[in-house]
C-alpha positions, -999 to 999 in steps of 0.1 A, spaced: 342 287 695 319 305 669 345 301 642 349 264 649 311 261 648 310 279 614 337 257 600 320 226 612 287 238 597 303 246 564 320 212 562 287 194 570 270 214 542 298 205 518 296 168 527 258 168 522 263 184 488 290 159 480 268 130 490 241 142 466 267 145 437 280 109 444 244 96 445 237 112 411 269 98 397 262 63 411 226 63 400 234 73 364 262 47 361 238 20 375 211 28 350 235 33 320 250 -1 327 217 -15 314 229 -8 279 254 -37 284 231 -61 301 193 -65 307 179 -39 331 167 -58 362 139 -45 385 164 -42 413 189 -21 393 161 1 381 149 6 417 184 12 430 193 37 403 160 55 409 166 58 446 201 72 440 189 97 416 162 108 440 188 113 468 209 133 444 181 155 433 164 161 467 191 155 493 167 133 512 172 95 518 139 76 515 129 58 547 160 71 565 142 73 599 131 37 596 165 26 585 181 43 615 156 28 638 162 -8 627 198 -8 614 219 18 633 256 7 634 248 -25 614 254 -35 578 291 -29 575 304 -34 540 339 -50 538 365 -51 510 395 -74 514 425 -80 491 460 -95 495 491 -81 478 527 -93 474 550 -63 476 587 -64 467 596 -44 498 603 -53 535 575 -51 560 594 -23 577 593 -3 545 556 -9 538 547 0 574 567 32 572 550 42 539 515 38 554 524 53 588 529 87 571 495 94 555 510 122 535 522 95 511 486 88 502 486 120 480 506 100 455 478 75 452 446 94 457 441 123 432 412 137 452 434 141 483 448 176 482 465 179 515 473 159 547 484 172 580 493 154 612 476 170 642 498 154 669 534 144 673 527 107 674 509 109 640 477 93 653 454 121 644 453 134 608 434 162 590 426 154 553 418 181 528 398 165 500 382 175 467 357 153 450 335 163 420 347 199 424 337 201 461 364 207 488 360 195 524 380 186 554 377 153 572 397 136 600 413 102 603 426 85 635 451 57 639 433 34 663 457 5 665 492 -3 654 521 -27 660 553 -16 643 560 -34 611 530 -58 616 497 -40 615 481 -5 613 445 5 615 426 37 608 391 50 616 370 80 606 352 101 633 325 81 650 299 108 640 309 107 603 279 104 579 296 74 563 317 58 590 347 39 576 379 21 587 410 7 571 435 -19 581 468 -34 569 484 -66 582 520 -74 572 541 -105 573 574 -115 556 571 -135 524 589 -167 516 616 -147 498 636 -122 518 627 -86 512 591 -95 502 560 -86 521 525 -102 521 500 -75 529 463 -81 538 443 -49 532 408 -44 546 385 -14 539 351 -12 556 323 14 557 289 16 572 263 31 549 236 54 563 208 32 576 229 0 579 218 -30 558 188 -13 544 209 17 534 233 -6 517 205 -22 497 193 13 487 228 25 478 241 -8 462 254 12 432 277 31 455 292 -2 468 303 -12 433 320 22 428 338 18 462 350 -17 453 365 -4 420 382 25 438 397 2 464 410 -21 438 425 7 417 441 22 449 458 -11 457 469 -16 421 485 18 420 501 12 454 516 -21 443 530 -5 411 545 25 431 563 4 457 574 -23 433 589 4 410 621 5 431 619 42 439 630 49 475 611 73 497 623 91 528 598 88 557 
């Protein structure tokens, strides 16, 4: 029990440090973007808040944000793709999360913690920091849809979902992809961390672009 407690404490410490690094990165990008367009008061304030979080590890007004916005302010990203594969193939690819290592360079290892492959352990490394997180399959219908969720107590709670249907042409799949996360402090937290939202949107778009290229390449995988 003490070992599990130490591991949990270490992971929480690493995730706190990672949050600070991400805040510094997002804050710098937000302020540097002013070189390409006029610096607005909102961009200046958002960049300043992110740099403050990165430097101190403290989120301004966090207690107020939790009091008024707990579990609210979810941010959603949605995209639709046409994949030159059958729904069965696309479903099988996503059902085994070990395949994500081909698309996410910061994902260093993936391990199923149960036979049904509904509980996964993800070994990640971002900005030189390694940590372990968990992912759960919360709903699925074979060859039609699949949904994932982080732990309920995650600092940044997130979910993902794919919905699949056959295209007009045989062997083609129409895939609707949704990624959502709830920033600390809900809606007010999202306003304070708006720079992070733009980074996440770009990462989601790049992930789907790489996924489309990979599956449309014609390479077959064994699941």
